[in-house]
C-alpha positions as CSV (number, residue, x, y, z in Angstrom):
1,M,120.0,73.3,142.3
2,A,118.6,76.3,141.2
3,R,120.0,76.5,137.6
4,P,118.2,73.6,136.8
5,R,114.6,74.6,137.7
6,A,115.7,78.8,135.9
7,R,115.9,76.8,132.8
8,K,112.9,74.4,132.3
9,L,110.5,77.9,133.6
10,V,112.7,79.9,131.2
11,I,111.7,77.1,128.8
12,A,108.9,76.5,129.3
13,I,108.0,80.6,129.0
14,V,109.6,80.4,125.3
15,V,107.6,77.6,124.3
16,G,104.1,79.6,126.0
17,L,104.8,82.6,124.3
18,V,105.8,80.6,120.3
19,A,102.6,78.3,121.3
20,G,100.4,81.5,121.9
21,A,101.7,83.2,118.9
22,Y,101.4,80.4,116.6
23,F,97.3,80.6,117.8
24,V,96.9,84.6,118.4
25,Y,98.7,85.9,114.8
26,P,95.9,84.8,112.6
27,Y,93.1,87.0,114.1
28,A,95.7,89.4,114.3
29,V,96.4,89.7,110.6
30,V,93.3,89.3,109.9
31,A,91.9,92.2,112.3
32,L,94.1,94.4,110.9
33,L,93.9,93.2,107.3
34,A,89.4,94.0,108.8
35,R,91.0,97.7,110.0
36,S,92.4,98.4,106.4
37,I,89.5,97.4,104.9
38,A,86.5,99.3,107.1
39,A,89.3,102.2,107.0
40,A,89.5,102.8,103.6
41,S,87.8,107.0,102.2
42,T,89.0,106.4,99.5
43,A,88.4,104.3,95.8
44,T,92.1,103.9,96.1
45,E,92.7,102.7,99.4
46,E,89.8,100.4,99.4
47,T,90.7,98.2,96.3
48,E,94.7,98.8,97.9
49,A,92.8,97.1,101.1
50,L,90.3,94.9,99.5
51,C,93.5,93.6,96.9
52,R,96.4,92.9,100.7
53,A,93.6,91.0,101.9
54,N,93.9,88.6,98.9
55,H,98.0,88.7,98.0
56,W,97.7,87.9,102.3
57,F,95.8,85.0,101.9
58,H,98.3,83.9,98.6
59,S,101.0,84.5,100.3
60,G,99.8,82.0,103.2
61,W,100.5,84.7,105.6
62,A,96.4,85.0,106.6
63,P,93.7,82.5,106.5
64,T,91.1,82.0,103.7
65,Y,87.5,84.2,104.0
66,S,84.1,83.9,101.8
67,V,82.7,86.0,100.0
68,E,79.7,87.9,99.9
69,T,77.8,90.0,97.4
70,R,74.6,92.6,97.6
71,D,73.0,94.7,95.2
72,R,72.8,98.6,96.3
73,D,69.1,96.6,97.7
74,G,71.0,94.5,99.7
75,A,69.5,91.5,97.1
76,E,72.9,89.1,97.1
77,L,74.4,88.3,94.4
78,R,76.5,85.6,93.1
79,P,78.4,87.6,90.4
80,W,81.5,85.1,89.9
81,Q,77.9,81.8,89.0
82,D,76.2,84.7,86.9
83,G,78.6,87.4,85.7
84,S,76.9,89.9,87.6
85,Y,79.7,92.0,88.1
86,E,78.5,95.6,87.8
87,R,76.1,94.7,90.0
88,V,77.8,94.2,92.8
89,A,76.7,97.3,95.1
90,A,78.7,95.8,99.1
91,V,80.5,92.4,99.6
92,T,81.6,91.0,103.3
93,L,84.5,89.1,103.4
94,T,84.3,86.6,106.6
95,W,88.0,84.7,107.4
96,M,88.1,81.4,108.3
97,T,88.5,82.9,111.7
98,G,85.1,83.6,112.5
99,Q,86.1,87.5,111.9
100,S,83.9,89.7,108.7
101,V,83.9,93.1,107.4
102,S,81.4,94.5,105.5
103,R,82.0,97.5,103.5
104,E,79.2,98.8,100.9
105,L,82.0,100.0,97.7
106,L,83.4,103.0,96.6
107,T,84.1,101.1,93.2
108,R,84.2,98.1,91.8
109,D,88.2,98.0,91.3
110,G,88.9,95.8,94.2
111,L,86.6,92.8,92.9
112,S,89.4,91.4,91.1
113,C,91.5,92.1,93.9
114,V,87.9,89.8,95.9
115,F,87.7,87.1,93.8
116,G,90.8,86.4,92.7
117,E,90.8,87.1,89.0
């Protein structure tokens, strides 16, 4: 009689772990991406981190994100509408999980990845 209970308990634990991983996974992935973007100390690292976020989204490994851009004075820009990519000095990525990261750009090279161009 103890065996059926133990089997049910094991199944319940496995189902609980799978369900937990399913709900935690997007937050963990975004935390990893946001940390790598924020921690980039060189232009190359920054570009790689921004491109990684875009690649992971397009591969289905990370949730979608929105992009906000600002110029050096903090004014909001919409380069995808007016082509003002050369004026972008900072970018904020906000994922569907609610997590976000803001970055003062070292280079504009990563913008092509952020905007998926």
